[in-house]
N, CA, C and O of each residue as an XYZ file, in Angstrom:
900
protein
N      94.740     93.931    147.540
C      95.873     94.019    145.858
C      95.623     95.913    146.204
O      94.800     96.784    146.487
N      97.268     95.576    145.861
C      98.228     97.039    146.137
C      97.677     98.387    145.824
O      96.563     98.685    145.395
N      98.265     98.818    145.999
C      97.589    100.419    145.334
C      97.643    100.569    143.883
O      96.728    100.912    143.134
N      99.395    100.123    143.466
C      99.833    100.553    142.453
C      99.161     99.477    141.345
O      98.920     99.942    140.231
N      98.840     98.028    141.605
C      97.990     97.315    140.839
C      96.285     98.040    140.482
O      95.638     98.011    139.435
N      96.021     98.527    141.553
C      94.714     98.933    141.464
C      94.841    100.250    140.289
O      94.036    100.312    139.359
N      95.693    101.039    140.422
C      95.949    102.002    139.847
C      95.945    101.694    138.426
O      95.089    101.956    137.581
N      96.991    101.129    138.323
C      97.352     99.906    136.888
C      96.229     98.993    135.825
O      96.194     98.573    134.669
N      95.361     99.015    137.084
C      94.140     97.835    136.019
C      93.085     99.022    135.708
O      92.425     98.869    134.681
N      92.820    100.332    136.571
C      91.903    101.167    136.174
C      92.679    101.843    135.485
O      91.847    101.128    134.926
N      93.789    102.810    134.590
C      94.061    102.946    133.463
C      94.136    102.166    132.662
O      94.170    102.630    131.523
N      94.204    100.570    132.791
C      94.637     99.538    131.613
C      92.894    100.042    130.822
O      92.839    100.470    129.669
N      91.815     99.896    131.581
C      90.818     99.832    131.417
C      90.272    101.440    131.217
O      89.206    101.547    130.611
N      90.688    102.239    131.515
C      90.262    103.525    130.679
C      90.507    103.747    129.612
O      89.872    104.415    128.795
N      92.339    102.706    129.418
C      92.653    103.533    127.783
C      91.774    101.890    127.227
O      91.154    102.774    126.636
N      91.407    101.068    127.008
C      90.129    100.553    126.298
C      88.771    100.910    126.328
O      87.859    100.611    125.557
N      88.787    101.717    127.520
C      87.589    102.585    127.190
C      87.658    103.571    125.868
O      86.861    103.820    124.963
N      89.026    104.021    126.200
C      89.170    105.012    125.178
C      88.707    105.092    123.891
O      88.049    105.948    123.300
N      89.239    103.896    123.526
C      90.058    102.976    122.554
C      88.725    102.388    121.700
O      88.822    102.238    120.482
N      87.383    102.040    122.468
C      86.849    101.271    122.418
C      85.683    102.470    122.017
O      85.032    102.183    121.012
N      85.317    103.844    122.710
C      84.612    104.425    122.194
C      85.354    105.545    120.968
O      84.957    106.620    120.520
N      86.410    104.843    120.737
C      86.702    106.230    119.428
C      86.164    106.444    118.063
O      86.151    107.506    117.440
N      85.502    104.711    117.501
C      84.791    105.363    116.463
C      83.901    106.029    117.141
O      83.908    107.243    116.937
N      83.142    105.630    117.876
C      81.596    106.242    118.035
C      81.768    108.318    118.311
O      81.188    109.312    117.873
N      82.894    108.038    119.265
C      83.366    109.767    119.047
C      83.803    110.645    118.247
O      83.754    111.869    118.125
N      84.499    109.256    117.423
C      84.670    110.348    115.996
C      83.556    110.435    115.497
O      83.161    111.600    115.540
N      82.450    109.364    114.778
C      80.912    110.220    114.206
C      80.213    111.139    115.125
O      79.266    111.785    114.676
N      80.556    111.270    116.320
C      79.921    112.428    117.092
C      80.527    114.088    117.054
O      80.308    115.238    117.436
N      81.457    113.210    116.274
C      82.174    115.050    116.464
C      81.891    115.339    114.718
O      82.276    116.436    114.312
N      81.408    114.639    113.960
C      82.127    114.545    113.020
C      79.780    115.117    112.616
O      79.447    116.012    111.840
N      79.193    114.602    113.095
C      78.034    114.973    113.304
C      77.730    116.531    113.810
O      77.229    117.330    113.018
N      78.106    116.967    115.351
C      79.088    117.724    115.727
C      79.388    119.124    115.040
O      79.144    120.241    115.494
N      79.905    118.827    113.983
C      80.531    119.879    112.871
C      82.264    120.287    112.656
O      82.801    121.152    111.963
N      83.055    118.828    113.956
C      84.096    119.564    114.607
C      85.474    119.335    112.910
O      86.509    119.969    112.709
N      84.869    118.254    112.080
C      85.520    117.550    110.987
C      84.801    117.009    110.837
O      83.781    116.750    111.475
N      85.398    116.557    109.456
C      85.111    115.222    108.323
C      85.455    113.736    109.135
O      86.325    113.395    109.937
N      84.263    113.031    108.466
C      84.818    111.693    109.311
C      86.556    110.824    108.797
O      87.320    110.197    109.530
N      86.662    111.070    107.599
C      87.892    110.484    107.303
C      89.165    110.869    108.040
O      90.147    110.261    108.467
N      88.521    112.803    108.000
C      89.617    112.626    109.364
C      89.674    112.677    110.704
O      90.759    112.691    111.286
N      88.480    112.710    111.359
C      87.960    111.667    112.551
C      88.666    111.132    112.691
O      89.623    111.195    113.463
N      88.119    109.900    111.367
C      88.905    108.251    111.575
C      90.635    107.950    111.312
O      91.236    106.906    111.565
N      91.046    108.894    110.878
C      92.904    108.864    111.325
C      93.164    109.636    112.305
O      94.046    109.093    112.971
N      92.836    110.712    112.790
C      92.843    111.144    113.921
C      92.702    110.306    115.303
O      93.490    110.229    116.246
N      91.455    109.715    115.108
C      91.030    108.413    117.023
C      91.088    107.581    116.503
O      91.754    106.760    117.135
N      90.646    107.095    115.305
C      90.422    105.751    115.101
C      91.507    104.820    114.951
O      91.335    103.678    115.377
N      92.725    105.169    114.347
C      93.588    104.566    113.834
C      94.289    104.704    114.444
O      94.973    103.681    114.449
N      94.767    105.599    115.269
C      95.752    105.327    116.442
C      95.168    104.834    117.678
O      95.713    104.872    118.781
N      94.073    104.393    117.423
C      93.535    103.731    118.780
C      93.478    101.727    118.217
O      93.580    100.699    118.887
N      93.324    101.907    117.108
C      93.072    100.146    117.061
C      94.929     99.925    117.024
O      95.246     98.863    117.560
N      96.243    100.818    116.440
C      97.373    100.539    116.911
C      97.460    100.669    118.456
O      98.235     99.767    118.771
N      97.183    101.134    119.270
C      97.580    101.397    120.563
C      96.947     99.945    121.332
O      97.439     99.588    122.402
N      95.756     99.107    120.653
C      94.619     98.648    121.301
C      95.543     97.235    121.093
O      95.692     96.491    122.063
N      96.143     96.911    119.812
C      96.745     95.739    119.367
C      97.899     95.725    120.129
O      98.380     94.629    120.414
N      98.435     96.749    120.514
C      99.866     96.511    121.502
C      99.754     96.364    123.004
O     100.663     95.812    123.624
N      98.290     97.002    123.839
C      97.956     97.151    124.641
C      97.596     95.170    124.746
O      97.958     94.506    125.717
N      97.031     94.719    123.832
C      96.449     93.423    123.849
C      97.311     92.411    123.728
O      96.949     91.291    124.089
N      98.634     92.622    123.187
C      99.760     91.581    122.918
C     100.612     91.919    123.916
O     101.624     91.235    123.761
N     100.773     92.965    125.316
C     102.021     93.408    125.866
C     100.686     92.665    127.204
O     100.745     91.483    127.544
N     100.087     93.210    127.515
C      98.562     92.928    128.635
C      97.858     91.332    128.148
O      96.702     91.212    128.554
N      98.161     90.643    127.695
C      97.044     89.193    127.668
C      95.862     88.838    128.234
O      94.887     88.713    127.494
N      95.742     88.623    129.573
C      93.937     89.067    130.039
C      93.492     90.119    130.027
O      92.298     89.890    130.220
N      93.630     91.443    129.909
C      92.947     91.989    128.754
C      92.796     92.586    127.557
O      92.048     93.456    127.109
N      93.909     91.747    127.029
C      93.538     91.359    125.275
C      92.485     90.321    125.367
O      91.346     90.578    124.977
N      92.824     89.055    125.905
C      91.819     88.046    125.972
C      89.911     89.167    126.391
O      88.936     89.201    125.640
N      89.994     89.591    127.219
C      88.608     90.782    127.328
C      88.493     91.012    126.551
O      87.738     90.253    125.944
N      88.886     91.859    125.968
C      88.857     92.823    124.439
C      88.318     92.245    123.374
O      87.400     92.743    122.721
N      89.081     90.714    123.045
C      88.391     90.578    122.469
C      86.955     89.381    121.969
O      86.276     89.111    120.979
N      87.143     88.882    123.703
C      85.357     88.899    124.019
C      84.871     90.402    123.418
O      84.699     90.641    122.222
N      84.717     91.213    124.362
C      84.471     92.538    124.041
C      84.366     92.818    122.677
O      83.286     93.366    122.453
N      85.133     92.647    121.544
C      85.278     92.790    120.499
C      83.897     91.318    119.666
O      83.661     91.584    118.487
N      83.610     90.826    119.864
C      82.728     89.492    119.715
C      81.276     90.277    120.327
O      80.505     91.170    119.976
N      81.433     89.448    121.314
C      80.168     90.385    121.680
C      79.561     91.758    121.326
O      78.356     91.996    121.254
N      80.302     92.398    121.170
C      79.417     93.482    121.472
C      79.197     93.452    119.113
O      78.225     94.001    118.594
N      80.175     92.810    118.346
C      79.470     92.706    117.182
C      78.050     91.399    117.303
O      77.495     90.771    116.402
N      77.986     91.394    117.743
C      76.585     89.787    117.790
C      75.430     91.053    118.838
O      74.253     90.818    119.111
N      76.081     92.131    119.182
C      75.035     92.507    120.007
C      74.779     93.774    118.711
O      73.784     93.876    117.994
N      75.599     94.355    118.708
C      75.150     95.228    116.964
C      74.250     94.323    115.897
O      73.540     94.995    115.148
N      74.216     93.471    115.802
C      73.804     92.434    114.857
C      72.020     92.211    115.234
O      70.972     92.191    114.589
N      72.376     92.090    116.442
C      70.649     91.655    116.822
C      70.333     92.891    116.789
O      69.247     93.089    116.245
N      70.792     93.674    117.111
C      69.922     95.449    117.699
C      69.860     95.443    116.415
O      68.636     95.395    116.289
N      70.557     95.466    114.628
C      70.096     95.538    113.708
C      69.109     94.900    113.082
O      68.434     95.451    112.212
N      68.956     93.850    113.412
C      68.037     92.461    112.845
C      66.587     93.640    113.444
O      66.101     94.271    112.505
N      65.897     93.953    114.934
C      65.032     94.633    115.302
C      65.156     95.892    114.389
O      64.343     95.981    113.469
N      65.995     96.776    114.530
C      65.497     98.228    113.976
C      65.500     97.791    112.436
O      65.480     98.789    111.715
N      65.524     96.308    111.559
C      65.662     96.921    110.167
C      64.087     96.408    110.142
O      63.351     97.066    109.407
N      63.368     95.075    111.013
C      62.426     95.219    111.339
C      61.587     96.559    111.611
O      60.558     96.293    110.990
N      61.432     97.597    112.056
C      60.743     98.933    112.311
C      61.111     99.778    110.821
O      60.459    100.633    110.221
N      62.432     99.150    110.515
C      62.591    100.301    108.952
C      61.444     99.588    107.788
O      60.651    100.148    107.031
N      61.653     98.538    107.946
C      61.317     97.951    107.146
C      59.340     97.744    107.152
O      58.553     97.386    106.275
N      59.174     98.145    108.490
C      57.732     98.461    108.388
C      57.353    100.586    108.285
O      56.464    101.331    108.697
N      58.389    100.714    107.651
C      58.341    102.145    107.398
C      58.129    103.169    108.818
O      57.431    104.180    108.753
N      58.674    102.842    109.797
C      58.625    103.111    111.467
C      59.981    104.453    111.539
O      59.910    105.578    112.035
N      60.979    103.866    110.934
C      62.248    104.141    111.151
C      62.745    104.634    110.016
O      61.915    104.159    109.241
N      63.819    105.507    109.036
C      65.127    105.161    108.270
C      65.986    104.582    108.567
O      66.228    104.173    109.703
N      66.718    104.410    107.449
C      68.010    103.178    107.659
C      68.697    104.809    107.569
O      68.591    105.393    106.490
N      69.466    105.578    108.847
C      69.879    105.895    108.221
C      72.179    105.493    108.050
O      72.965    106.323    107.593
N      72.452    104.537    108.405
C      73.455    103.937    108.547
C      73.956    103.806    107.351
O      75.092    104.230    107.559
N      73.921    103.491    106.116
C      74.446    103.498    104.614
C      74.962    105.068    104.231
O      75.836    105.241    103.382
N      74.210    106.387    105.079
C      75.066    107.740    104.710
C      76.152    107.849    105.524
O      76.842    108.867    105.470
N      76.623    106.226    106.886
C      77.646    107.093    107.343
C      78.953    106.713    106.898
O      80.062    107.141    107.218
N      78.388    105.295    105.621
C      79.606    105.032    104.773
C      79.803    106.450    103.447
O      80.935    106.814    103.132
N      78.790    106.969    102.937
C      79.043    108.263    101.788
C      79.541    109.454    102.806
O      79.681    110.588    102.347
N      79.886    109.106    104.612
C      80.478    110.564    104.427
C      82.126    110.153    104.915
O      83.053    110.942    105.099
N      82.135    108.572    105.056
C      83.112    108.569    105.346
C      84.121    107.889    104.077
O      85.290    107.630    104.363
N      83.722    107.681    102.990
C      84.362    107.531    101.431
C      83.995    109.458    100.591
O      84.000    109.798     99.408
N      83.748    110.214    101.772
C      83.519    111.623    101.256
C      82.528    111.594     99.766
O      82.639    112.374     98.820
N      82.142    111.142     99.819
C      80.773    111.321     98.256
C      79.601    111.951     98.797
O      79.021    112.829     98.159
N      79.242    111.601     99.831
C      78.055    112.062    100.352
C      76.697    111.067    100.261
O      75.624    110.960    100.855
N      77.227    110.573     99.429
C      76.596    109.444     98.643
C      75.572    108.378     99.352
O      75.033    109.437     99.673
N      74.842    107.429     99.864
C      74.904    106.311    100.562
C      75.819    105.143     99.901
O      75.938    104.869     98.707
N      76.549    104.417    101.252
C      77.402    103.602    101.230
C      77.120    102.703    102.105
O      77.248    102.863    103.319
N      76.595    101.394    101.390
C      75.568    100.424    102.555
C      77.049     99.833    103.196
O      77.288     99.947    104.399
N      77.861     99.290    102.392
C      79.236     98.497    103.096
C      80.373     98.982    104.040
O      80.964     98.465    104.989
N      80.451    100.312    103.332
C      81.361    101.033    104.374
C      80.569    101.756    105.809
O      80.903    101.934    106.980
N      79.612    101.981    105.154
C      78.113    102.622    106.752
C      78.111    101.500    107.596
O      78.170    101.613    108.820
N      78.032    100.149    106.863
C      77.503     99.224    108.418
C      79.283     98.290    108.567
O      79.550     97.321    109.278
N      79.982     98.874    107.835
C      81.312     98.297    108.348
C      81.653     98.648    109.052
O      82.521     97.996    109.632
N      81.242    100.007    109.605
C      81.870    101.366    110.380
C      81.134    101.197    111.458
O      81.528    101.468    112.593
N      79.761    100.633    111.112
C      78.613    100.507    113.028
C      78.964     99.432    113.052
O      78.600     99.147    114.192
N      79.511     98.361    112.590
C      79.495     96.592    113.129
C      80.725     96.354    113.918
O      80.891     95.606    114.882
N      81.626     97.211    113.260
C      83.203     96.783    113.493
C      84.097     98.106    114.292
O      85.277     98.204    114.629
N      82.678     99.221    114.422
C      83.648    100.101    114.424
C      82.782    100.190    115.815
O      82.855     99.433    116.783
N      81.707    101.658    115.580
C      80.593    101.358    117.268
C      80.661    100.140    117.930
O      81.014     99.824    119.066
N      80.173     99.419    116.806
C      78.882     98.600    118.018
C      80.118     97.368    118.537
O      79.714     96.695    119.485
N      81.316     97.062    118.117
C      82.293     96.188    118.615
C      83.066     96.805    119.777
O      83.371     96.193    120.801
N      83.289     97.803    119.570
C      84.280     98.540    120.157
C      83.889     99.360    121.518
O      84.664     99.732    122.398
N      82.172     99.577    121.434
C      81.927     99.907    122.513
C      81.703     98.542    123.817
O      81.609     98.506    125.044
N      81.694     97.382    122.490
C      81.979     95.975    123.616
C      83.060     95.626    124.671
O      83.060     95.116    125.791
N      84.149     96.221    123.657
C      85.785     96.144    124.089
C      85.787     96.774    125.493
O      86.300     96.334    126.522
N      84.850     98.302    125.225
C      85.171     99.198    126.850
C      84.348     98.469    127.202
O      84.962     97.452    126.878
N      83.177     97.987    127.726
C      81.977     97.439    128.371
C      82.836     95.912    128.946
O      82.569     95.613    130.110
N      83.302     95.468    128.593
C      84.094     93.551    128.710
C      85.175     94.102    129.378
O      85.338     93.705    130.532
N      85.949     94.911    128.942
C      87.276     95.045    129.722
C      87.367     95.483    131.224
O      88.015     94.961    132.131
N      86.508     96.628    131.248
C      86.046     97.264    133.042
C      84.995     96.069    133.297
O      85.566     95.283    134.053
N      83.554     95.538    132.955
C      83.600     94.974    133.468
C      83.868     93.727    134.505
O      83.703     93.538    135.710
N      84.432     92.890    133.252
C      85.380     91.633    134.120
C      86.786     92.530    134.824
O      87.557     91.959    135.596
N      86.935     93.753    134.489
C      88.470     93.601    135.584
C      88.026     94.854    136.550
O      88.861     95.533    137.148
N      86.541     95.088    136.632
C      86.542     96.034    137.810
C      85.415     95.697    138.703
O      85.344     95.923    139.911
N      84.402     95.031    137.820
C      83.192     94.848    139.089
C      83.116     93.273    138.920
O      83.405     92.497    138.008
N      82.475     93.112    140.513
C      82.255     91.638    141.056
C      81.695     91.120    140.138
O      81.232     91.617    139.111
N      81.740     89.661    140.643
C      80.467     88.322    139.497
C      79.521     88.938    140.156
O      79.461     89.272    141.339
N      78.647     89.082    139.124
C      77.398     89.272    139.214
C      76.319     87.711    138.839
O      76.754     86.960    137.966
N      74.970     87.339    139.540
C      74.614     86.724    138.744
C      74.132     86.998    137.376
O      74.382     88.138    136.985
N      73.248     85.921    136.225
C      72.903     86.158    135.131
C      71.908     87.458    135.251
O      71.857     88.524    134.637
N      71.325     87.022    136.065
C      70.337     88.751    135.732
C      70.693     89.771    136.032
O      70.383     90.846    135.519
N      71.597     89.511    137.157
C      72.567     90.782    137.311
C      73.433     91.349    136.231
O      73.726     92.544    136.259
N      73.901     90.478    135.187
C      75.253     90.998    134.760
C      74.468     91.358    132.980
O      75.085     91.942    132.088
N      72.868     90.771    132.837
C      72.410     91.490    131.981
C      71.268     93.082    132.006
O      70.697     93.756    131.149
N      71.376     93.105    133.224
C      70.775     94.363    134.153
C      71.756     95.363    134.089
O      71.501     96.358    133.409
N      72.886     95.277    134.702
C      74.271     96.178    133.903
C      74.780     96.211    132.330
O      75.500     97.159    132.013
N      74.436     95.206    131.309
C      74.402     95.182    130.070
C      73.423     96.296    129.665
O      73.600     97.331    129.022
N      72.536     95.858    130.136
C      70.862     97.348    129.539
C      71.375     98.422    129.821
O      71.598     99.174    128.872
N      71.824     98.982    131.510
C      72.027     99.864    131.736
C      73.073    100.791    130.960
O      73.004    102.001    130.746
N      74.308     99.646    130.511
C      75.118    100.515    129.514
C      74.754    100.868    128.508
O      75.107    101.928    127.990
N      73.963    100.048    128.014
C      73.336    100.384    126.484
C      72.122    101.591    126.528
O      71.688    102.173    125.535
N      71.779    101.767    127.656
C      71.192    102.999    127.445
C      71.856    104.183    128.115
O      71.243    105.226    128.344
N      72.886    104.024    128.362
C      74.251    105.126    129.045
C      74.049    105.658    127.607
O      73.519    106.735    127.335
N      74.674    104.522    126.484
C      74.927    104.980    125.141
C      73.905    105.847    124.640
O      74.161    106.989    124.259
N      72.228    105.123    124.618
C      71.015    105.663    124.153
C      70.995    107.339    124.866
O      70.807    108.301    124.120
N      71.170    107.491    126.088
C      71.131    109.218    126.294
C      72.427    109.841    125.472
O      72.184    110.918    124.927
N      73.178    109.550    125.377
C      74.439    110.165    124.868
C      74.129    110.416    122.967
O      74.555    111.125    122.055
N      73.210    109.416    123.168
C      73.341    109.660    121.058
C      71.468    110.759    121.851
O      70.584    110.569    121.015
N      71.242    111.124    122.343
C      70.020    111.855    122.453
C      70.749    113.465    122.168
O      70.818    114.419    121.394
N      71.144    112.967    123.287
C      72.385    114.066    123.430
C      72.998    114.646    122.491
O      72.956    115.821    122.128
N      73.612    113.717    122.082
C      74.291    114.524    120.165
C      73.015    114.826    119.507
O      73.416    115.753    118.803
N      71.835    114.722    119.239
C      70.724    114.667    118.834
C      70.595    116.320    118.814
O      70.935    117.167    117.987
N      70.013    116.379    119.977
C      69.632    117.734    120.645
C      70.616    119.056    120.467
O      70.235    120.179    120.136
N      72.289    118.559    120.835
C      72.373    119.364    120.853
C      73.385    119.617    119.385
O      73.923    120.724    119.402
N      73.572    119.128    118.674
C      74.220    118.925    117.123
C      73.571    119.693    116.497
O      72.456    119.210    116.301
N      73.670    120.545    116.120
C      72.939    121.254    115.100
C      72.427    121.024    113.974
O      71.460    121.686    113.597
N      73.186    119.652    112.908
C      73.041    119.195    111.743
C      72.394    117.788    112.894
O      71.441    117.245    112.336
N      72.545    117.478    113.567
C      72.772    116.542    113.933
C      71.368    115.538    113.851
O      71.498    114.323    113.700
N      70.231    116.081    113.948
C      68.481    115.116    113.741
C      68.605    114.716    111.275
O      68.322    113.825    110.474
N      69.203    116.127    111.287
C      68.932    115.987    109.908
C      70.276    114.974    109.616
O      70.030    114.383    108.565
N      71.286    114.652    110.021
C      72.467    114.126    109.832
C      71.920    112.308    109.822
O      72.155    111.460    108.962
N      71.298    112.203    110.853
C      71.333    111.172    111.593
C      69.837    110.360    111.365
O      69.563    109.491    110.537
N      68.867    111.064    112.562
C      67.585    111.144    112.377
C      66.940    112.146    113.124
O      67.674    112.768    113.892
N      65.368    112.561    113.082
C      65.246    113.096    113.862
C      64.376    112.504    114.778
O      64.134    111.314    114.580
N      63.665    113.237    116.067
C      63.951    112.461    117.297
C      61.867    113.073    117.064
O      61.467    114.208    116.808
N      61.246    112.123    117.230
C      60.251    111.616    116.877
C      59.627    111.232    118.656
O      60.443    110.830    119.485
N      58.697    111.350    118.894
C      58.132    109.758    120.402
C      58.247    108.416    119.594
O      58.114    107.369    120.228
N      58.570    108.349    117.766
C      58.594    107.347    117.708
C      59.787    106.804    117.457
O      59.996    105.633    117.777
N      60.826    107.630    116.798
C      62.193    107.141    117.185
C      62.455    107.083    117.682
O      62.933    105.962    117.857
N      62.698    108.349    119.094
C      62.771    108.118    120.879
C      62.414    106.598    121.165
O      63.253    105.825    121.626
N      61.268    106.264    120.896
C      61.516    104.361    121.212
C      62.154    103.648    120.778
O      63.004    102.955    121.339
N      61.881    103.683    119.761
C      62.635    103.008    119.037
C      64.097    102.384    118.918
O      64.473    101.228    118.726
N      64.987    103.947    119.162
C      65.645    104.007    119.316
C      66.403    103.121    120.870
O      67.500    102.571    120.965
N      65.427    103.266    121.798
C      65.794    103.013    123.127
C      65.314    101.679    123.306
O      65.841    101.065    124.233
N      64.196    100.919    122.457
C      64.113     99.195    122.472
C      65.610     99.026    121.787
O      66.244     98.074    122.241
N      66.503    100.078    120.405
C      67.174     99.175    120.106
C      68.263     99.196    120.748
O      69.017     98.257    120.491
N      68.691    100.101    121.661
C      69.474    100.145    122.939
C      69.880     99.049    124.085
O      70.857     98.437    124.518
N      68.397     99.222    124.297
C      68.058     98.036    125.525
C      68.368     96.519    124.971
O      68.815     95.574    125.621
N      67.991     96.562    123.540
C      68.614     95.308    123.383
C      69.696     95.057    123.127
O      69.886     93.846    123.247
N      70.671     95.663    122.777
C      71.750     95.775    122.827
C      72.984     95.660    124.083
O      74.128     95.263    124.307
N      72.074     96.172    124.547
C      73.040     96.321    126.202
C      72.459     94.759    126.597
O      73.223     94.064    127.268
N      71.527     94.353    126.321
C      70.867     92.919    126.886
C      71.764     92.120    126.512
O      72.114     91.085    127.079
N      72.207     92.621    125.446
C      73.137     90.596    124.732
C      74.874     91.054    125.339
O      75.645     90.251    125.864
N      75.192     92.676    125.060
C      76.411     92.611    125.799
C      75.847     91.931    127.044
O      76.559     90.927    127.007
N      74.890     91.719    128.381
C      74.949     91.157    129.552
C      74.555     90.303    129.343
O      73.985     89.754    130.286
N      74.561     89.596    128.031
C      74.334     87.933    128.827
C      75.853     87.355    128.534
O      76.472     86.527    129.203
N      76.351     88.178    127.095
C      78.006     87.885    127.000
C      78.612     87.931    128.029
O      79.277     86.903    128.158
N      78.770     88.864    129.152
C      79.306     88.885    130.660
C      79.043     88.017    131.269
O      79.900     87.383    131.885
N      77.416     87.638    131.288
C      77.206     86.320    132.568
C      77.899     85.387    131.758
O      78.908     84.952    132.312
N      77.719     85.015    130.812
C      78.375     83.833    129.969
C      79.961     83.625    130.398
O      80.421     82.574    130.846
N      80.637     84.744    130.186
C      81.871     84.535    130.553
C      82.303     84.575    132.344
O      83.241     83.870    132.717
N      81.706     85.255    133.139
C      81.668     85.376    134.588
C      81.468     83.652    134.802
O      82.131     83.221    135.745
N      80.775     82.777    134.172
C      80.524     81.310    134.215
C      81.384     80.774    133.719
O      82.016     80.138    134.562
N      81.818     80.671    132.638
C      83.472     80.430    132.865
C      84.457     80.414    133.041
O      85.382     79.800    132.510
N      84.362     81.601    134.403
C      85.670     81.757    134.719
C      85.477     80.713    136.233
O      86.237     79.870    136.710
N      84.338     81.132    136.613
C      84.041     80.587    137.799
C      84.639     78.608    137.465
O      85.219     77.912    138.299
N      84.324     78.268    136.329
C      84.420     76.961    135.903
C      85.353     76.425    135.753
O      85.517     75.227    135.987
N      86.306     77.313    135.262
C      88.014     76.843    135.289
C      88.918     77.312    136.941
O      89.938     76.954    137.530
N      88.077     78.057    137.099
C      88.326     78.135    138.811
C      88.376     77.037    139.628
O      89.468     76.642    140.038
N      87.062     76.329    140.010
C      87.479     75.304    139.837
C      87.811     74.288    139.464
O      87.911     73.445    140.356
N      88.041     73.969    138.484
C      88.732     72.874    137.543
C      89.936     72.578    138.261
O      90.179     71.519    138.841
N      90.937     73.949    138.155
C      91.932     74.396    138.698
C      92.476     74.037    140.224
O      93.537     73.660    140.720
N      91.267     74.339    140.642
C      91.067     74.133    142.725
C      91.128     72.332    142.694
O      91.550     71.701    143.664
N      90.640     71.668    141.431
C      90.507     70.864    141.513
C      91.578     69.638    141.106
O      91.644     68.449    141.417
N      92.533     70.679    140.101
C      93.320     69.811    139.898
C      94.663     70.035    140.730
O      95.587     69.227    140.639
N      94.733     71.147    141.531
C      95.624     71.540    142.063
C      95.665     70.870    143.635
O      96.678     70.698    144.313
N      94.135     70.517    144.037
C      93.854     69.322    145.308
C      94.345     68.135    144.946
O      94.690     67.551    145.973
N      94.557     67.462    143.961
C      94.588     66.146    143.397
C      96.501     66.040    143.220
O      97.204     65.051    143.424
N      96.883     67.288    142.824
C      98.310     66.862    143.053
C      98.852     67.068    144.833
O      99.949     66.822    145.333
N      97.778     67.529    145.370
C      98.481     67.676    146.715
C      98.350     66.190    147.726
O      98.836     65.817    148.794
N      97.318     65.574    146.609
C      97.436     64.495    147.706
C      97.968     63.856    147.162
O      98.322     62.781    147.645
């Protein structure tokens, strides 16, 4: 592969990574006290969405990866929340997500629709985009088990960033959740689930790509004959 093609591939993957991480970055900087979430969304998230749409339309292969990542990320965060809601129902963990909605609409009052909308369509789906574009373009094709392991590693990397944010940000634990042995364990489990589902999505996409290549090779062989 020519050096220019490799640089272009890396640049596009980095661009989609920045786009995908813009919602969680806006949220983390809000927790860190840099700005309010509405301002962060206007400064980071809205421009990122616009750039992402333009890139997806002009670089269609990357756009297909991004759409797949968006879907896989949404499914992954929904599965994560099914696990987390079990912990909430058992009284092991408070539900802080509606508070994000209150920061977003500026009222400071819990808003379930905005909170979960930002989490599902922003954080969860966005990080799915970053993962899938980079994995499909930069990594070799792995076995399904290895793909799931890569997804879990990605989920745990996100978890470490979350823990670091809660430790470093002065108001992090009061805004999101306090760090206790229980919340650390439960959040770890949730991110393992999130990453595992993303990895399963990667494995499925890789298998579909292999089948497509085999079909095309067969068609070419039939035409040559």
